[in-house]
C-alpha positions in Angstrom: 14.2 16.6 -166.5 13.2 17.0 -170.1 13.7 20.8 -170.7 12.0 20.9 -174.1 8.9 19.2 -172.7 8.9 21.3 -169.5 8.3 24.6 -171.3 6.2 23.6 -174.3 4.1 20.7 -173.0 2.7 21.9 -169.6 0.0 24.3 -171.0 -1.2 21.6 -173.4 -1.0 18.9 -170.8 -3.2 21.1 -168.4 -5.6 21.8 -171.3 -5.8 18.1 -172.1 -6.3 17.1 -168.4 -9.1 19.7 -168.1 -10.6 18.3 -171.3 -10.4 14.8 -169.9 -12.3 15.9 -166.8 -15.1 17.4 -168.8 -15.1 14.4 -171.2 -15.4 12.1 -168.2 -18.4 14.0 -167.0 -20.0 13.9 -170.4 -19.5 10.1 -170.6 -21.1 9.8 -167.2 -24.1 11.8 -168.4 -24.3 9.6 -171.6 -24.1 6.5 -169.5 -27.0 7.7 -167.3 -29.1 8.4 -170.4 -28.3 5.0 -171.7 -29.3 3.3 -168.5 -32.8 4.8 -168.5 -35.6 2.1 -168.8 -36.2 1.3 -172.5 -33.2 3.3 -173.7 -31.2 2.1 -176.7 -27.5 2.9 -176.2 -25.9 3.5 -179.6 -23.1 5.6 -178.2 -20.7 3.0 -176.8 -18.8 0.3 -178.6 -20.0 -3.0 -177.3 -22.3 -5.6 -178.9 -25.5 -7.1 -177.4 -24.7 -10.7 -178.4 -22.6 -13.3 -176.6 -19.5 -13.4 -178.8 -17.5 -16.3 -180.2 -19.0 -19.7 -179.0 -15.7 -21.4 -179.8 -13.8 -19.0 -177.4 -16.5 -19.3 -174.7 -16.6 -23.1 -174.8 -12.8 -23.4 -174.7 -12.5 -21.0 -171.8 -15.2 -23.0 -169.9 -13.2 -26.2 -170.4 -10.0 -24.4 -169.3 -11.5 -23.7 -165.9 -11.3 -27.4 -165.1 -7.5 -27.5 -165.9 -5.6 -26.6 -162.7 -2.6 -25.1 -164.5 -4.9 -22.8 -166.6 -6.2 -21.1 -163.5 -2.8 -19.8 -162.5 -0.5 -17.1 -163.9 0.2 -17.3 -167.6 3.7 -16.6 -168.9 4.3 -12.8 -169.0 4.1 -12.6 -172.8 1.1 -14.9 -173.0 0.4 -18.6 -173.4 2.7 -20.2 -176.0 -0.4 -21.6 -177.7 -2.0 -18.2 -178.0 1.1 -16.5 -179.3 1.4 -19.2 -182.0 -2.2 -18.7 -183.0 -1.8 -15.0 -183.2 1.3 -15.4 -185.5 -0.6 -18.0 -187.6 -3.6 -15.6 -187.9 -1.5 -12.7 -189.3 0.3 -14.9 -191.7 -2.9 -16.5 -192.9 -4.8 -13.2 -193.1 -2.1 -10.8 -194.4 1.0 -12.8 -195.2 2.7 -11.0 -192.2 5.2 -13.1 -190.3 6.4 -12.6 -186.7 8.8 -14.5 -184.5 7.6 -15.8 -181.1 9.5 -13.0 -179.3 7.7 -10.4 -181.4 4.3 -11.1 -179.8 3.1 -9.8 -176.4 -0.3 -10.8 -175.0 -1.8 -8.1 -172.8 -4.7 -7.5 -170.5 -6.8 -5.7 -173.1 -6.0 -3.6 -176.1 -6.0 -0.6 -173.8 -3.2 -2.0 -171.8 -1.3 -2.8 -175.0 -1.7 0.8 -176.0 -0.2 2.2 -172.7 2.6 -0.4 -172.9 3.3 0.5 -176.5 3.5 4.2 -175.8 5.9 3.5 -172.9 8.0 1.4 -175.2 8.4 4.4 -177.6 9.3 7.0 -175.0 12.8 8.3 -173.9 13.7 11.0 -171.4 13.8 13.6 -174.2 10.9 12.4 -176.4 7.5 11.8 -175.0 5.3 13.6 -177.5 2.5 11.6 -179.2 1.0 12.8 -182.5 -2.7 11.9 -182.6 -5.1 12.4 -185.4 -8.3 14.2 -184.4 -11.0 13.1 -184.0 -9.6 10.2 -181.9 -10.7 7.3 -179.7 -11.5 9.2 -176.5 -9.6 6.9 -174.1 -6.4 7.5 -176.1 -5.9 10.7 -174.1 -5.9 9.0 -170.7 -3.6 6.3 -172.1 -1.1 8.9 -173.2 -1.4 10.6 -169.8 -1.0 7.3 -167.9 2.1 6.5 -170.0 3.7 9.8 -169.1 3.3 11.3 -172.5 2.1 14.6 -174.1 -0.6 14.6 -176.8 0.2 16.5 -180.0 -3.1 16.7 -182.0 -3.2 16.8 -185.8 -6.7 17.3 -187.2 -7.8 15.1 -190.2 -8.7 17.0 -193.3 -12.1 17.5 -195.0 -13.8 14.1 -195.3 -11.6 12.8 -192.5 -8.7 12.2 -194.8 -5.2 12.0 -193.5 -3.5 15.4 -193.7 0.3 14.9 -193.9 1.0 18.6 -193.5 -1.0 18.7 -190.3 1.0 15.7 -189.0 4.3 17.5 -189.7 3.0 20.7 -188.1 2.1 18.7 -184.9 5.5 17.0 -184.5 8.6 18.6 -183.0 11.9 17.6 -181.3 10.0 16.0 -178.4 7.9 13.7 -180.5 8.4 10.0 -179.8 5.7 8.4 -181.8 2.4 8.8 -183.7 -0.8 6.8 -183.5 -2.6 5.5 -186.5 -6.1 4.0 -185.9 -7.6 2.1 -188.9 -10.4 1.3 -189.3 -10.9 4.6 -187.5 -12.8 5.3 -184.3 -15.0 7.3 -184.5 -15.3 8.2 -188.2 -15.4 4.7 -189.7 -12.6 5.6 -192.2 -10.5 2.8 -193.5 -7.3 4.6 -194.6 -6.2 4.0 -198.1 -2.8 2.5 -199.2 -1.8 6.0 -200.2 -2.7 7.4 -196.8 -0.8 4.6 -195.1 2.2 5.3 -197.2 2.0 9.0 -196.3 1.8 8.2 -192.6 4.8 5.9 -192.9 6.8 8.6 -194.8 5.9 11.1 -192.0 7.2 8.7 -189.3 10.4 8.2 -191.3 10.9 11.9 -191.9 10.4 12.7 -188.2 12.5 9.7 -187.1 9.7 8.5 -184.8 7.9 5.2 -183.9 4.4 4.3 -185.0 1.6 2.7 -182.9 -1.0 1.1 -185.2 -4.3 0.6 -183.4 -6.0 -2.0 -185.6 -8.6 -3.5 -183.3 -11.3 -3.2 -186.0 -9.2 -4.8 -188.7 -11.8 -7.6 -189.2 -14.7 -5.1 -189.7 -13.9 -3.7 -193.2 -16.9 -3.1 -195.5 -17.1 -4.3 -199.1 -15.0 -2.3 -201.5 -12.4 -1.4 -198.9 -9.2 -3.1 -197.8 -7.4 -3.0 -194.5 -3.8 -2.0 -195.1 -1.4 -2.9 -192.2 1.1 -0.1 -191.4 3.6 -2.7 -190.3 3.8 -4.1 -193.8 5.1 -0.7 -194.9 7.0 0.4 -191.8 7.9 -2.9 -190.0 11.0 -1.7 -188.1 9.2 1.3 -186.5 5.7 -0.1 -185.9 4.0 -1.6 -182.9 0.7 -3.1 -184.0 -2.2 -3.5 -181.6 -5.3 -5.7 -181.7 -7.9 -7.2 -179.3 -9.9 -10.3 -178.9 -12.6 -8.2 -177.5 -13.2 -6.6 -180.9 -12.3 -9.6 -183.1 -14.6 -12.0 -181.3 -17.1 -9.6 -179.7 -15.8 -10.4 -176.2 -15.2 -6.9 -174.9 -15.4 -8.0 -171.2 -12.6 -10.5 -171.6 -9.8 -7.9 -171.8 -7.3 -9.9 -173.8 -5.3 -8.0 -176.4 -1.8 -8.1 -178.0 1.0 -6.2 -179.5 3.2 -7.2 -182.4 6.5 -5.4 -182.9 10.2 -5.9 -183.9 12.1 -7.8 -181.2 13.7 -4.7 -179.5 10.4 -2.9 -179.3 8.5 -6.0 -178.2 10.9 -6.4 -175.3 10.1 -2.8 -174.2 6.4 -3.5 -174.5 6.8 -6.7 -172.5 8.7 -4.8 -169.7 5.9 -2.2 -169.5 3.2 -5.0 -169.5 5.0 -6.8 -166.7 4.8 -3.6 -164.5 1.2 -2.9 -165.5 -0.6 -6.2 -165.1 2.1 -9.0 -165.3 -0.1 -11.4 -167.4 -3.5 -11.6 -169.0 -6.2 -14.0 -167.7 -5.0 -17.6 -168.4 -8.3 -19.4 -169.2 -9.5 -16.6 -171.4 -6.2 -16.7 -173.3 -6.9 -20.4 -174.0 -10.4 -19.5 -175.3 -8.9 -16.8 -177.6 -6.3 -19.3 -178.9 -9.0 -21.7 -179.9 -11.1 -19.0 -181.6 -8.1 -17.8 -183.6 -7.3 -21.4 -184.6 -10.9 -21.9 -185.9 -11.4 -18.5 -187.5 -12.1 -18.8 -191.3 -12.3 -15.1 -192.0 -16.0 -14.7 -191.5 -16.0 -13.8 -187.8 -19.4 -15.4 -187.4 -20.9 -12.9 -189.8 -20.3 -9.9 -187.5 -18.7 -7.7 -190.2 -21.6 -8.4 -192.5 -24.0 -7.4 -189.7 -22.1 -4.2 -189.0 -22.3 -3.2 -192.7 -25.9 -4.0 -193.0 -26.8 -2.1 -189.9 -24.7 0.9 -191.0 -26.6 1.0 -194.3 -30.0 0.8 -192.6 -29.2 3.5 -190.1 -27.6 5.8 -192.7 -30.8 5.5 -194.9 -33.0 6.3 -191.9 -30.9 9.3 -190.8 -30.7 10.7 -194.4 -34.4 10.4 -194.8 -34.8 12.6 -191.7 -32.6 15.4 -193.0 -29.3 14.5 -191.4 -26.1 14.3 -193.5 -24.4 11.0 -192.9 -20.7 10.4 -193.5 -20.6 6.9 -195.1 -18.5 4.6 -192.8 -16.1 2.2 -194.4 -15.5 -0.1 -191.4 -15.9 -0.6 -187.7 -19.2 0.0 -186.0 -19.3 3.8 -186.3 -21.5 6.2 -188.1 -21.1 10.0 -188.0 -24.0 12.3 -189.0 -24.3 16.1 -189.1 -27.5 17.1 -187.3 -27.2 20.9 -188.3 -27.7 22.1 -184.7 -25.6 22.0 -181.5 -24.8 18.3 -181.1 -25.1 18.0 -177.3 -28.6 19.5 -177.3 -29.6 17.2 -180.2 -28.2 14.2 -178.3 -30.2 15.1 -175.1 -33.4 15.7 -177.1 -33.0 12.4 -179.0 -32.4 10.5 -175.7 -35.5 12.0 -174.0 -37.8 12.0 -177.0 -37.0 8.6 -178.5 -34.8 6.7 -175.9 -32.0 6.5 -178.4 -28.6 7.5 -177.0 -25.7 8.6 -179.3 -22.5 10.6 -178.7 -21.5 14.1 -179.8 -18.3 14.1 -181.9 -16.9 16.8 -179.7 -16.0 14.0 -177.2 -13.4 12.8 -179.7 -11.4 16.0 -179.9 -8.8 17.6 -177.6 -10.3 20.9 -178.7 -13.8 20.6 -180.3 -14.2 22.2 -183.7 -16.1 25.4 -184.2 -18.8 23.6 -186.1 -20.0 21.4 -183.3 -23.0 19.8 -185.1 -21.7 16.2 -185.6 
């Protein structure tokens, strides 16, 4: 039984589990506010349009093919794995072999499987940069890990010293999310290199959550961690985010052969295989993708500029997003009270940034 983890991790694990409970209650409250008649829910990450027509048409056609209504191969349809490989070579010049691609039932499942692939009996710590995607915490708990938070610096920049301070002898991996949920940061090449150096220095794996890789605003570039740290990195992405099909639950992991096998083993135990006809739809969408993603990244950028201008005009301080569909603003008063007042007075529902921390910051006005 992991003695290092037994003594050091239990208080933090209890604190995180208590935080998860309160966070779950808060999400329930936000969902209730968002479900009120006439409400506009801007606090959750899903679009209000249909998603890729190419994917939807191909999935419909697949329903009439008997074999495509049965189990897919564990690692995914060969056609989809090929198109994933082609997409990354076409988009970034990144090459993967067939056995380095694992198709999963959502990006969230890919995350849990990736964490499991990194763990050993002695090392189950996961360094996570705060603020973080809120369902990262339950993913770590489900995988049997322990969160080790490292807060981003001023302006949500990567703080290498904070990463080193969070890691210890029990650390198995660190998670990098870029474009970043919830700040909208797109980490620079310098920050990516610093993160890679941290992983090398600590001799740990990296899990790169890159589900918003397509939604990078003008003037910024998505830098893949795997291009700097290939032998240690498991890269994750999702058709739900790429093609605005969040209900399809088709994701994937890319990793060196030895790590990909461990991801596949975990995936087998978790869900066995992803939905077959939907995999066919995603394969066709990837094959047809020309880099425009039906104009969705342009729409995200335009909407972010419009919303930022409106909020700034009303006295809020907006942190300019660089990608994704996030926008953070300082309301200069307790954030939860502001969220409730905004919901009841205007019908607009947003999310306090405190949800995205293991321990909320003292200045809880974002």
